[in-house]
N, C-alpha and C positions, 0 to 999 in steps of 0.2 A: 504494500500500500504506499509506503514511503517513496519508493521509486516512481510509481505512477503519479504521485502528488508533486514530485520534484523534477519531472522531465524537462521543464522549461529552464531549470536552474543549472543543468549539467548537460553538455552536448552529447547527444546520442544515448542518453540514459534509457530512452525508450527501447533500446536494444537489449537491455538486461533481461535474461530469461533463465528459467530453471529446467533442470532435467527432471524426469519423473521417477528417478531411482528410489526416492523415499516414499512413494505412494504405495499403500497396501493394495495388492491385487490378488485375485484368485489365481490358481495355477494356470488356468486357461488364458486369462488376461496376461499374465507374466510371460507365458509361452509366445503369445502373439507379439508382445512388446519386444522380446528378445529376437524374434524372427524379423522384426522391422528395424533392428539395429540397436536396441537399448543394451548398454554394456555396464557390467559391474565396475564400480570405482570412479565413475565420472562424477566430478564435483557438482554440487547442488545448484550453484549459480554461476553464470558466465556472462561477462560483459565484453563483447568482441570489439572493443574500442582501443586502438593503439594510443599509448600515452608515454611520452618520453622514451625510455629504453625498453618498455614493455609492450608486447603485442596485444595484450588483453588482460582480463582479470578473472580468476577462478576463485570461488569461495565455497568451502565445504562447511555446511552448517551441522553443528552437533548440540545435543542437549548438555546440560551441566556435567553429567556423568558419562557422556558419549565418548567413544573411542574410535580412532581411525582404523579401518580395516586394511589388510595388506594391499588389496586392490586400490583403495583410495590413496594410500601412501605412494604406491607405484605411479598412479595417474598424476598426482600432484607433483611428484619429483620430475617426471617426464615433461610435464607442462612447464615447470620452472626451468628445466634445462633448455627448452625451446623458446624461452624468452617471455613467458607469461608471469604475471604477479599471482601468487597463490597464497591463500590464507585459510586457516581453520578458525571459525568463529563459533562462540558458544551462546550468542544471543543476537537478536535482531539489531540491538543498539551497537554491538561490536561490528556487525556486518556493515551497517550504515556508516560507521566511523571509517572502516577500511575503504569503502567506496568513495567517501568524501576525500580521504587521504590520497587515493589513487588519482582523482581529478586534480588535486593540488600539486601533483608532481610536475605538471607543466607550467606552473606559475613561478 
């Protein structure tokens, strides 16, 4: 909701989108999603906006007690190696701060 409300304040923020990896699905739904290209480990949020030295921004959202899976760790490390900013956030407030900070890199 924050991103949609602030699209005018940050260039291309409207491009921020989420993967559906955290959505609960039936086995049949999960099978169809995997068949259509859903992959384990993909970060929850992606902002495909180049900024400074970074090609875009990935954010993995976790609950206060959440842990990163091996697939998530592998994905975030590879994305980082390819020039993306990558963060693990434990609240919406933290994710919003990371997005704001990402935009401030160019200032």
